[in-house]
N, CA, C and O of each residue as an XYZ file, in Angstrom:
516
protein
N     -47.321     17.850    -30.203
C     -46.714     16.664    -30.750
C     -45.209     16.742    -30.548
O     -44.615     17.809    -30.704
N     -44.590     15.621    -30.202
C     -43.161     15.544    -29.925
C     -42.392     15.424    -31.228
O     -42.873     14.835    -32.196
N     -41.175     15.998    -31.245
C     -40.338     15.885    -32.446
C     -39.408     14.675    -32.353
O     -38.534     14.521    -33.205
N     -39.567     13.806    -31.338
C     -38.768     12.592    -31.231
C     -39.385     11.490    -32.070
O     -40.606     11.371    -32.173
N     -38.518     10.689    -32.668
C     -38.945      9.560    -33.467
C     -39.254      8.400    -32.519
O     -38.355      7.955    -31.805
N     -40.476      7.899    -32.485
C     -40.818      6.809    -31.568
C     -40.072      5.517    -31.873
O     -40.011      4.640    -31.012
N     -39.499      5.366    -33.072
C     -38.736      4.172    -33.429
C     -37.252      4.284    -33.049
O     -36.497      3.324    -33.201
N     -36.842      5.449    -32.559
C     -35.446      5.679    -32.170
C     -35.219      5.046    -30.796
O     -35.864      5.439    -29.824
N     -34.289      4.050    -30.700
C     -34.068      3.369    -29.415
C     -33.530      4.296    -28.335
O     -33.662      3.992    -27.150
N     -32.926      5.423    -28.716
C     -32.401      6.338    -27.710
C     -33.436      7.373    -27.284
O     -33.150      8.228    -26.446
N     -34.637      7.303    -27.855
C     -35.688      8.266    -27.497
C     -35.986      8.146    -26.010
O     -36.197      7.050    -25.492
N     -36.001      9.262    -25.349
C     -36.287      9.280    -23.929
C     -35.086      8.975    -23.060
O     -35.203      9.005    -21.835
N     -33.929      8.680    -23.648
C     -32.722      8.388    -22.880
C     -32.052      9.698    -22.486
O     -32.114     10.672    -23.236
N     -31.424      9.734    -21.341
C     -30.730     10.958    -20.945
C     -29.514     11.208    -21.831
O     -29.000     10.288    -22.467
N     -29.065     12.439    -21.867
C     -27.901     12.838    -22.654
C     -26.646     12.248    -22.018
O     -26.308     12.586    -20.884
N     -25.949     11.359    -22.748
C     -24.768     10.680    -22.236
C     -23.673     11.677    -21.884
O     -22.990     11.506    -20.875
N     -23.494     12.698    -22.684
C     -22.472     13.715    -22.413
C     -22.711     14.395    -21.087
O     -21.769     14.633    -20.331
N     -23.960     14.713    -20.793
C     -24.279     15.350    -19.521
C     -24.037     14.379    -18.368
O     -23.582     14.786    -17.299
N     -24.341     13.097    -18.581
C     -24.129     12.110    -17.525
C     -22.650     11.929    -17.195
O     -22.307     11.661    -16.043
N     -21.784     12.070    -18.170
C     -20.358     11.868    -17.968
C     -19.642     13.136    -17.540
O     -18.416     13.212    -17.616
N     -20.381     14.113    -17.100
C     -19.769     15.315    -16.567
C     -19.494     16.364    -17.609
O     -18.756     17.312    -17.341
N     -20.045     16.233    -18.758
C     -19.820     17.194    -19.835
C     -20.710     18.401    -19.688
O     -21.413     18.758    -20.632
N     -20.705     19.030    -18.559
C     -21.513     20.228    -18.337
C     -22.810     19.876    -17.656
O     -23.136     18.701    -17.490
N     -23.530     20.865    -17.271
C     -24.850     20.675    -16.712
C     -24.872     20.195    -15.275
O     -25.955     19.943    -14.748
N     -23.713     20.051    -14.602
C     -23.729     19.632    -13.200
C     -24.065     18.167    -13.089
O     -23.523     17.355    -13.839
N     -24.927     17.812    -12.195
C     -25.338     16.437    -12.034
C     -24.413     15.619    -11.143
O     -24.745     14.482    -10.807
N     -23.257     16.164    -10.748
C     -22.387     15.488     -9.810
C     -21.519     14.388    -10.395
O     -20.803     13.729     -9.641
N     -21.546     14.160    -11.682
C     -20.716     13.110    -12.271
C     -19.304     13.666    -12.481
O     -19.145     14.859    -12.739
N     -18.295     12.830    -12.375
C     -16.919     13.292    -12.512
C     -16.560     13.590    -13.966
O     -17.188     13.089    -14.899
N     -15.554     14.405    -14.124
C     -14.980     14.670    -15.442
C     -14.016     13.520    -15.728
O     -12.909     13.490    -15.190
N     -14.431     12.579    -16.567
C     -13.629     11.379    -16.813
C     -12.288     11.695    -17.457
O     -11.297     11.011    -17.199
N     -12.251     12.713    -18.283
C     -10.978     13.110    -18.892
C      -9.986     13.542    -17.832
O      -8.808     13.188    -17.893
N     -10.454     14.299    -16.869
C      -9.593     14.752    -15.779
C      -9.152     13.580    -14.916
O      -7.999     13.518    -14.490
N     -10.058     12.660    -14.659
C      -9.702     11.478    -13.871
C      -8.649     10.642    -14.583
O      -7.716     10.145    -13.952
N      -8.794     10.484    -15.894
C      -7.806      9.719    -16.665
C      -6.443     10.396    -16.609
O      -5.419      9.730    -16.461
N      -6.433     11.713    -16.728
C      -5.175     12.455    -16.671
C      -4.522     12.282    -15.300
O      -3.311     12.077    -15.209
N      -5.324     12.364    -14.234
C      -4.795     12.174    -12.889
C      -4.247     10.758    -12.717
O      -3.197     10.570    -12.102
N      -4.951      9.766    -13.254
C      -4.504      8.378    -13.143
C      -3.184      8.182    -13.887
O      -2.304      7.472    -13.399
N      -3.034      8.798    -15.052
C      -1.792      8.681    -15.810
C      -0.639      9.347    -15.060
O       0.474      8.822    -15.026
N      -0.914     10.505    -14.461
C       0.117     11.186    -13.682
C       0.515     10.334    -12.475
O       1.692     10.247    -12.126
N      -0.477      9.712    -11.847
C      -0.224      8.868    -10.693
C       0.639      7.665    -11.092
O       1.565      7.300    -10.367
N       0.340      7.054    -12.236
C       1.122      5.911    -12.695
C       2.554      6.317    -13.010
O       3.489      5.579    -12.698
N       2.735      7.477    -13.622
C       4.087      7.951    -13.924
C       4.855      8.209    -12.634
O       6.039      7.885    -12.540
N       4.188      8.791    -11.639
C       4.832      9.031    -10.350
C       5.195      7.725     -9.668
O       6.258      7.618     -9.056
N       4.322      6.729     -9.765
C       4.592      5.428     -9.156
C       5.777      4.758     -9.831
O       6.585      4.116     -9.160
N       5.896      4.897    -11.152
C       7.031      4.315    -11.871
C       8.336      4.999    -11.468
O       9.371      4.350    -11.319
N       8.270      6.327    -11.293
C       9.454      7.057    -10.851
C       9.853      6.612     -9.447
O      11.036      6.423     -9.163
N       8.862      6.444     -8.567
C       9.148      6.004     -7.199
C       9.744      4.598     -7.200
O      10.626      4.307     -6.391
N       9.284      3.728     -8.086
C       9.803      2.365     -8.153
C      11.251      2.351     -8.630
O      12.027      1.481     -8.233
N      11.615      3.298     -9.468
C      12.978      3.342    -10.007
C      13.966      3.978     -9.030
O      15.175      3.785     -9.154
N      13.459      4.726     -8.075
C      14.326      5.431     -7.141
C      14.979      4.458     -6.163
O      14.326      3.557     -5.636
N      16.272      4.652     -5.929
C      17.009      3.830     -4.970
C      17.099      4.614     -3.664
O      17.500      5.778     -3.654
N      16.724      3.965     -2.567
C      16.828      4.597     -1.251
C      17.851      3.836     -0.422
O      18.143      2.669     -0.685
N      18.391      4.520      0.586
C      19.335      3.896      1.491
C      18.745      3.876      2.891
O      18.451      4.919      3.475
N      18.581      2.681      3.413
C      18.160      2.540      4.798
C      19.395      2.339      5.643
O      20.365      1.718      5.210
N      19.353      2.875      6.869
C      20.530      2.725      7.714
C      20.120      2.483      9.154
O      18.982      2.730      9.555
N      21.088      1.988      9.921
C      20.872      1.731     11.346
C      22.189      1.922     12.080
O      23.267      1.861     11.488
N      22.079      2.152     13.372
C      23.280      2.298     14.199
C      24.114      3.491     13.811
O      25.343      3.439     13.876
N      23.456      4.582     13.403
C      24.204      5.771     12.998
C      24.931      5.592     11.685
O      25.896      6.304     11.406
N      24.482      4.650     10.875
C      25.075      4.447      9.555
C      26.077      3.310      9.487
O      26.707      3.112      8.448
N      26.244      2.551     10.576
C      27.201      1.446     10.527
C      26.689      0.283      9.687
O      27.472     -0.538      9.208
N      25.368      0.217      9.509
C      24.768     -0.758      8.598
C      23.890      0.017      7.633
O      23.026      0.791      8.044
N      24.125     -0.202      6.328
C      23.353      0.497      5.298
C      22.919     -0.496      4.235
O      23.669     -1.403      3.875
N      21.696     -0.317      3.734
C      21.213     -1.127      2.616
C      20.657     -0.188      1.560
O      20.038      0.827      1.880
N      20.883     -0.532      0.300
C      20.311      0.210     -0.814
C      19.312     -0.689     -1.516
O      19.609     -1.842     -1.830
N      18.108     -0.145     -1.763
C      17.030     -0.916     -2.381
C      16.199      0.035     -3.235
O      16.057      1.214     -2.912
N      15.651     -0.493     -4.330
C      14.788      0.347     -5.168
C      13.323      0.047     -4.863
O      13.005     -0.828     -4.058
N      12.451      0.784     -5.517
C      11.017      0.679     -5.270
C      10.406     -0.649     -5.666
O       9.268     -0.939     -5.296
N      11.135     -1.458     -6.405
C      10.674     -2.806     -6.744
C      11.186     -3.828     -5.740
O      11.048     -5.035     -5.942
N      11.778     -3.335     -4.654
C      12.384     -4.165     -3.617
C      13.495     -5.049     -4.181
O      13.663     -6.199     -3.776
N      14.250     -4.481     -5.127
C      15.479     -5.109     -5.601
C      16.606     -4.496     -4.779
O      16.844     -3.289     -4.834
N      17.294     -5.337     -4.021
C      18.360     -4.848     -3.156
C      19.641     -4.719     -3.968
O      20.021     -5.620     -4.715
N      20.301     -3.567     -3.802
C      21.493     -3.267     -4.582
C      22.769     -3.485     -3.780
O      23.783     -3.915     -4.329
N      22.724     -3.188     -2.479
C      23.938     -3.384     -1.681
C      23.604     -3.422     -0.201
O      22.586     -2.899      0.252
N      24.497     -4.058      0.531
C      24.492     -4.062      1.992
C      25.914     -3.703      2.401
O      26.877     -4.315      1.940
N      26.035     -2.704      3.271
C      27.343     -2.278      3.742
C      27.345     -2.350      5.266
O      26.481     -1.779      5.931
N      28.329     -3.060      5.803
C      28.458     -3.211      7.249
C      29.841     -2.719      7.653
O      30.859     -3.226      7.181
N      29.861     -1.732      8.527
C      31.128     -1.218      9.041
C      31.799     -2.316      9.875
O      31.160     -2.901     10.749
N      33.071     -2.598      9.614
C      33.760     -3.664     10.355
C      33.748     -3.465     11.878
O      33.857     -4.436     12.626
N      33.618     -2.228     12.333
C      33.642     -1.979     13.777
C      32.446     -2.587     14.506
O      32.488     -2.784     15.720
N      31.377     -2.885     13.760
C      30.176     -3.434     14.380
C      30.160     -4.964     14.346
O      29.264     -5.591     14.912
N      31.142     -5.555     13.687
C      31.202     -7.012     13.591
C      31.913     -7.561     14.820
O      33.133     -7.461     14.953
N      31.122     -8.140     15.713
C      31.641     -8.740     16.944
C      31.123    -10.175     17.011
O      29.935    -10.389     17.255
N      31.995    -11.157     16.799
C      31.546    -12.551     16.791
C      30.832    -12.971     18.076
O      30.042    -13.915     18.064
N      31.103    -12.282     19.177
C      30.430    -12.649     20.425
C      29.055    -11.985     20.560
O      28.308    -12.290     21.490
N      28.717    -11.071     19.625
C      27.413    -10.389     19.692
C      26.780    -10.316     18.296
O      26.479     -9.232     17.795
N      26.588    -11.466     17.690
C      25.998    -11.543     16.354
C      24.555    -11.035     16.380
O      24.063    -10.514     15.379
N      23.886    -11.180     17.505
C      22.499    -10.722     17.622
C      22.390     -9.219     17.381
O      21.423     -8.767     16.768
N      23.353     -8.446     17.846
C      23.346     -7.002     17.599
C      23.433     -6.728     16.106
O      22.710     -5.880     15.584
N      24.312     -7.439     15.421
C      24.443     -7.255     13.973
C      23.143     -7.629     13.262
O      22.708     -6.924     12.352
N      22.529     -8.728     13.672
C      21.226     -9.116     13.098
C      20.201     -8.000     13.274
O      19.473     -7.660     12.342
N      20.153     -7.438     14.472
C      19.187     -6.369     14.759
C      19.464     -5.121     13.917
O      18.538     -4.468     13.436
N      20.747     -4.799     13.746
C      21.096     -3.625     12.942
C      20.713     -3.818     11.476
O      20.187     -2.899     10.848
N      20.970     -5.002     10.929
C      20.597     -5.280      9.533
C      19.084     -5.205      9.379
O      18.583     -4.611      8.424
N      18.365     -5.798     10.303
C      16.906     -5.757     10.248
C      16.398     -4.322     10.357
O      15.473     -3.945      9.637
N      16.973     -3.532     11.223
C      16.562     -2.133     11.368
C      16.835     -1.341     10.089
O      16.025     -0.501      9.697
N      17.967     -1.604      9.437
C      18.287     -0.911      8.185
C      17.298     -1.309      7.090
O      16.872     -0.465      6.302
N      16.934     -2.586      7.039
C      15.940     -3.042      6.060
C      14.589     -2.371      6.305
O      13.923     -1.932      5.367
N      14.198     -2.299      7.564
C      12.919     -1.648      7.897
C      12.948     -0.161      7.554
O      11.953      0.391      7.085
N      14.083      0.482      7.788
C      14.213      1.900      7.447
C      14.057      2.101      5.937
O      13.362      3.018      5.500
N      14.700      1.250      5.149
C      14.589      1.342      3.690
C      13.158      1.079      3.242
O      12.637      1.792      2.384
N      12.516      0.059      3.814
C      11.133     -0.261      3.444
C      10.198      0.891      3.796
O       9.272      1.189      3.041
N      10.429      1.533      4.921
C       9.611      2.675      5.327
C       9.764      3.837      4.340
O       8.784      4.493      3.988
N      10.998      4.083      3.898
C      11.234      5.138      2.911
C      10.526      4.822      1.588
O       9.929      5.703      0.968
N      10.600      3.557      1.165
C       9.939      3.155     -0.073
C       8.423      3.332      0.054
O       7.767      3.809     -0.872
N       7.880      2.946      1.199
C       6.442      3.089      1.414
C       6.039      4.567      1.369
O       5.004      4.909      0.797
N       6.846      5.437      1.967
C       6.564      6.868      1.920
C       6.604      7.385      0.488
O       5.755      8.178      0.081
N       7.605      6.927     -0.282
C       7.714      7.347     -1.683
C       6.501      6.880     -2.490
O       5.970      7.634     -3.306
N       6.065      5.643     -2.264
C       4.898      5.118     -2.975
C       3.633      5.883     -2.576
O       2.801      6.201     -3.426
N       3.494      6.172     -1.292
C       2.320      6.918     -0.824
C       2.287      8.304     -1.448
O       1.233      8.781     -1.869
N       3.459      8.952     -1.504
C       3.524     10.270     -2.133
C       3.142     10.188     -3.598
O       2.437     11.057     -4.109
N       3.608      9.136     -4.281
C       3.313      8.977     -5.705
C       1.828      8.739     -5.935
O       1.286      9.201     -6.939
N       1.163      8.039     -5.043
C      -0.253      7.718     -5.209
C      -1.156      8.847     -4.721
O      -2.364      8.815     -4.957
N      -0.592      9.833     -4.053
C      -1.395     10.894     -3.464
C      -1.999     11.860     -4.456
O      -2.769     12.730     -4.049
N      -1.692     11.754     -5.737
C      -2.178     12.722     -6.708
C      -3.592     12.508     -7.180
O      -4.154     13.400     -7.817
N      -4.197     11.369     -6.901
C      -5.539     11.086     -7.417
C      -6.587     11.706     -6.521
O      -6.607     11.445     -5.319
N      -7.455     12.521     -7.084
C      -8.522     13.187     -6.347
C      -9.697     12.237     -6.220
O     -10.539     12.159     -7.115
N      -9.756     11.508     -5.100
C     -10.819     10.525     -4.903
C     -12.184     11.193     -4.756
O     -13.205     10.566     -5.039
N     -12.225     12.464     -4.316
C     -13.503     13.161     -4.213
C     -14.112     13.377     -5.593
O     -15.330     13.500     -5.721
N     -13.283     13.424     -6.611
C     -13.767     13.639     -7.965
C     -14.557     12.473     -8.524
O     -15.149     12.586     -9.597
N     -14.576     11.359     -7.816
C     -15.309     10.185     -8.293
C     -16.799     10.318     -8.028
O     -17.582      9.485     -8.484
N     -17.200     11.339     -7.307
C     -18.625     11.618     -7.123
C     -19.380     10.496     -6.434
O     -20.565     10.298     -6.705
N     -18.729      9.762     -5.554
C     -19.402      8.716     -4.814
C     -19.604      7.436     -5.613
O     -20.316      6.542     -5.155
N     -19.000      7.320     -6.794
C     -19.197      6.138     -7.634
C     -18.654      4.870     -6.985
O     -19.076      3.766     -7.328
N     -17.706      5.027     -6.033
C     -17.110      3.856     -5.416
C     -17.812      3.492     -4.107
O     -17.289      2.710     -3.313
N     -18.972      4.050     -3.891
C     -19.750      3.689     -2.710
C     -19.496      4.601     -1.535
O     -20.146      4.459     -0.500
N     -18.571      5.532     -1.661
C     -18.290      6.468     -0.565
C     -19.258      7.624     -0.603
O     -20.244      7.615     -1.340
N     -18.961      8.604      0.195
C     -19.796      9.810      0.201
C     -20.989      9.657      1.089
O     -21.098      8.697      1.853
N     -21.913     10.634      0.985
C     -23.077     10.624      1.869
C     -24.163      9.726      1.362
O     -25.212      9.608      1.995
């Protein structure tokens, strides 16, 4: 005879703690660890957003400062590069400096997001074998 109460709605249900990775294997992730990783990732992303980077072009004759929220703080153009007969060069230098800054911001964001162990999700997102 079984010691389970037949009127208990949880009778025959698997142990929720074991399903959530609380021991016993089963391949489920440790949700506490995932939450901690997510919080660390968010803090890193906030730090990256607050950081100001300087993009430059032409050996530094054009410089832009921008933060991770894409708020531009300054543009500096060396007077030696200002040639009214070649405005296209100046346009290209400004664009190159902006792209350099955006690339640095993207690298900072990627580094900040790199802390999450996606393998720890145990295939819950449809990945894996």
